[in-house]
Residue, then its C-alpha position, 0 to 999 in steps of 0.5 A: m381728609e378733604a373738605k366736600r364743600v367750600t363756603r362762600e367766604q372760602a370761595f371769595e378768599a380763593s378768588k382774590g383780585m378777580l371780579r367777584k360779581q354776584f349775580y343770579v341765574i334763572f332757570s325757567k322750563p315749560t310746565a304745561g307745553f309749548g302752547p302756553v309759553m308761546a302765549s305768554l311770549p310777548a308779555h314776557l319780552e316786554h317785562q324782560c326789556k322793562i327790566e332790562r331798562e332798570g338795570i336789573l337784566v344782565a342778559a336772557g334768552p332761549n336754550w336751544t336743543d342739544d342739536e342746536h336746531y330746536w327750542d322747547g320753550d326752556g331759557m335762562f336769564v341773568i339778573r342783578a339782586s341783593s339776595i336770592e329772595h330778592a332774585r326769586d321774588l324778581a323772578a316771580t314778576d315774570p309773566m311767563h311764570q305768573s301765567g303757569a306756562r313755565s316754572f323757575t329755579v334760581r342759583p347764585w352766580l359769582v362771576n369771576e372771569g371772562r371778557l367782552n368785546l364792545k365797539i363803539d363808533f362815536s361818529t355814528g352811534k353804533v354799538a357792536f359786540d362779540 
């Protein structure tokens, strides 16, 4: 009979040789409509830039609707944290969550594969990625 779940240790062993970098994904959704989200947006963005400078924030942004034309106020961000409890504490400091405009859930995410293309022109200091 096949196991229904794989332990963290089994997943690490199965992905031997891969990156195996632990991050945490925060899924954030509106609690009281779009208005409170927009009211909290400037403080939220300032906070996100702060934790980016501190090396906590890996990536963040809004989630479009499935037709890719609208934003209903939800988003997600990926952070570095020492544990899921630490990740929850960090997510709770977001002004969007503190104000009650959005609620959040946290999921651990093990990054194994992928690629980031980065181009740095030393002469101009320009950085580009795709």
